[in-house]
C-alpha positions in Angstrom: 153.2 62.7 47.7 149.5 62.4 46.9 148.4 62.2 43.2 147.3 65.5 41.6 143.5 65.9 41.3 141.9 64.7 38.1 141.2 67.6 35.7 137.6 68.7 35.3 136.0 68.1 31.9 134.1 70.2 29.5 131.0 72.1 30.9 128.7 72.8 28.0 125.1 74.1 27.7 122.8 74.6 24.7 119.4 76.3 24.8 117.1 76.4 21.8 113.7 78.0 21.3 111.4 77.3 18.4 108.5 79.5 17.6 105.6 79.4 15.1 105.2 82.6 13.0 102.5 82.4 10.5 103.0 79.0 8.9 106.7 78.8 9.7 108.7 77.4 12.5 111.7 79.5 13.3 114.7 79.0 15.6 114.0 82.1 17.6 116.5 81.4 20.4 119.9 79.7 20.6 122.3 80.2 23.4 125.4 78.2 24.1 128.2 77.9 26.5 131.2 75.6 25.9 131.5 73.1 23.0 127.9 72.7 22.0 126.6 74.3 18.8 123.9 74.1 16.1 124.3 74.7 12.4 121.8 77.0 10.7 118.2 76.0 10.7 117.4 73.7 7.8 114.0 73.4 5.9 114.2 70.3 3.7 110.4 69.9 3.8 109.3 73.5 3.8 109.1 76.2 6.4 106.6 74.5 8.7 109.2 72.1 10.1 112.6 73.3 11.3 115.5 70.7 11.2 118.5 71.4 13.4 121.8 69.5 13.7 123.3 69.4 17.2 127.1 69.6 17.1 129.6 68.6 19.8 133.0 69.6 18.4 135.1 67.4 20.8 133.3 64.4 19.1 133.0 62.5 22.3 132.2 62.7 26.0 135.0 62.0 28.5 135.1 61.7 32.3 134.1 64.9 34.0 132.2 66.3 31.0 128.7 67.7 31.6 126.4 68.5 28.7 123.0 70.2 29.2 120.8 70.5 26.2 117.4 72.3 26.4 114.9 72.8 23.6 111.6 74.6 23.9 109.1 74.2 21.1 106.3 76.8 21.2 102.6 76.4 20.5 102.0 74.9 17.1 105.7 74.8 16.2 107.4 71.7 14.8 111.1 70.9 15.2 113.3 67.9 14.3 116.7 67.5 16.1 119.4 65.1 15.0 123.1 64.7 15.2 125.8 64.5 12.4 127.3 61.3 13.7 127.5 58.7 16.4 127.9 60.0 20.0 130.8 58.5 21.9 131.4 58.1 25.7 135.1 57.4 26.3 136.8 55.4 29.0 137.1 57.3 32.2 140.0 57.6 34.5 137.6 57.9 37.4 135.3 60.9 36.9 131.7 60.5 35.8 130.3 62.2 32.7 126.7 63.4 32.3 124.3 64.4 29.5 121.0 66.0 30.5 118.3 66.6 28.0 115.2 68.8 28.7 112.5 69.2 26.1 109.4 71.3 26.5 106.7 71.2 23.8 103.8 73.7 23.9 100.2 73.2 23.0 99.8 71.6 19.6 103.5 71.6 19.0 105.7 68.7 17.9 109.2 67.6 18.6 111.2 64.8 16.9 114.5 63.8 18.7 116.3 61.4 16.3 120.0 61.2 17.2 122.4 58.8 15.6 123.7 55.9 17.8 125.5 56.3 21.1 128.7 54.2 21.6 129.7 53.6 25.2 133.4 52.5 25.4 134.5 49.9 27.9 135.4 51.7 31.2 133.1 54.7 30.6 131.2 56.3 33.5 128.1 57.7 31.9 124.9 59.3 33.1 122.1 60.0 30.7 119.0 61.8 31.8 116.1 62.9 29.6 113.0 64.8 30.6 110.2 65.6 28.1 107.4 67.9 29.2 104.4 68.1 26.9 101.5 70.5 26.9 98.0 69.6 25.8 97.8 68.2 22.3 101.6 68.2 21.9 103.3 65.3 20.1 106.7 63.7 20.5 108.6 61.0 18.7 112.1 60.1 19.9 114.6 57.3 19.9 118.0 56.2 21.1 120.4 53.5 20.0 122.8 52.4 22.7 125.9 50.4 21.7 127.9 48.8 24.5 131.6 48.5 23.6 133.0 48.6 20.1 132.0 45.2 18.8 133.8 45.7 15.5 137.1 46.1 17.4 136.4 43.1 19.7 135.8 45.4 22.7 133.1 44.4 25.2 131.6 46.5 27.9 133.4 44.8 30.8 133.9 47.7 33.2 132.4 51.1 33.8 128.8 52.1 34.5 125.8 53.6 32.6 123.0 55.4 34.5 119.8 56.0 32.5 116.7 58.0 33.4 113.8 59.0 31.2 110.7 60.9 32.2 107.8 61.9 29.9 105.0 63.9 31.3 102.0 65.8 30.0 100.9 68.9 31.9 102.8 67.6 34.9 101.2 64.2 34.8 103.7 61.3 34.2 103.2 59.2 31.1 106.4 57.2 31.2 109.1 56.9 33.9 112.2 54.7 33.5 115.4 54.3 35.4 118.2 51.8 34.9 121.8 51.1 35.6 124.1 48.9 33.6 127.4 47.9 35.1 130.2 46.7 32.8 130.7 42.9 33.0 127.6 42.4 35.3 125.4 39.3 35.0 122.5 41.5 33.9 124.1 42.1 30.5 123.9 38.3 29.8 120.7 37.6 31.7 117.4 36.9 29.8 115.9 39.5 32.2 118.5 42.0 31.0 120.2 42.4 27.6 120.5 38.7 27.0 124.0 39.0 25.7 123.2 41.7 23.1 125.5 44.6 22.6 123.0 47.0 21.0 119.7 48.1 22.6 117.3 50.7 21.1 114.1 52.4 22.3 111.5 54.4 20.4 108.9 56.5 22.3 106.0 58.1 20.5 103.5 60.2 22.3 100.1 60.7 20.7 97.0 58.7 19.8 97.8 55.2 18.5 94.8 53.1 17.4 94.7 49.3 17.0 95.3 49.5 13.2 98.5 51.6 13.6 99.8 49.3 16.3 99.2 46.3 14.2 101.0 47.9 11.2 104.0 48.7 13.4 104.1 45.1 14.7 104.3 43.8 11.1 107.7 45.5 10.7 110.4 43.0 11.4 114.1 43.6 12.0 116.5 42.6 9.2 119.2 41.4 11.7 119.1 37.6 12.3 118.5 36.8 15.9 117.5 40.3 16.9 114.7 40.7 19.4 112.0 43.3 19.3 108.7 44.3 20.9 106.1 47.0 20.7 103.5 47.9 23.2 101.0 50.8 23.8 100.3 52.5 27.1 97.9 55.4 27.6 99.2 58.0 25.1 102.5 56.3 24.6 103.8 53.7 22.1 107.0 52.0 23.2 109.2 50.0 20.9 112.3 48.0 22.0 115.1 46.3 20.1 118.0 44.0 21.1 120.7 42.9 18.7 124.3 43.5 17.7 123.9 45.8 14.7 123.3 49.5 15.3 122.6 49.9 11.5 119.9 47.2 11.7 118.5 48.8 14.9 118.3 52.2 13.2 116.7 50.7 10.1 113.9 49.2 12.2 113.3 52.4 14.1 113.2 54.4 10.9 110.7 52.0 9.4 108.5 52.6 12.5 109.0 56.3 12.1 107.7 56.1 8.6 104.4 54.8 9.9 104.1 56.9 13.0 105.0 60.3 11.7 102.1 60.7 9.2 99.7 59.2 11.8 100.8 61.4 14.7 102.3 64.5 13.1 100.4 64.6 9.8 103.6 64.7 7.7 105.4 62.1 5.6 109.0 61.2 6.5 111.7 63.5 5.3 115.0 61.8 6.1 117.7 64.2 7.3 120.4 64.4 4.6 123.2 64.1 7.1 122.3 60.4 7.7 123.5 59.6 4.2 127.0 61.0 4.7 
């Protein structure tokens, strides 16, 4: 007798639309299907910037799950999206899981995508795809912190697969394209040309005008984790920061320090840390 087919996972979609009305940014549209939600819009720094928490009640992504998240930020609007806790990709019995992010930012708008860390369990089959489409004069700051295995529990990423794809474009013109694949236990995880044995990798992308003084100030910020590696470079319209280490807390602290410099320079506002990060 053949084995029964593997059960399909959660299929979930979330669509958000932010609009500028007067001097306010409002969440004018929110549609969901499946286990993706948002809490009420929050305004910890006044009505000009709308903060939203993205909620995934299952608390983790398992084999067969597919999550689609779309956010459209209208002309002149400003939204900040974050998560209430770490994202988790669980070990799979065979099915792949996927998360697809699509962000569209209108002329003069701004979007900040600042999720908490993503933990990929040993044996996970994960696909993460992000596309950011910017209109003229739109700004974007976003990061991700990727943790391979559960180091505190002695777990390494020895099996499974992670497929990564990021595309940033302005008015259809590519600014940044990146694709990668990490196989559990592969030599690339230990290679100096790969992750060099580190279990935590982090990336920050900032799209907007970065001058030499701002770049120099960012490069003066050093990680607190001993032995961590970091680097910052500027491409046309894009600042890219990378981190390799073993501490997700130290990685986020470094990214946050960069954000404190970049936000006033690119978005014209001082940092207002989401309160959920302190819980």
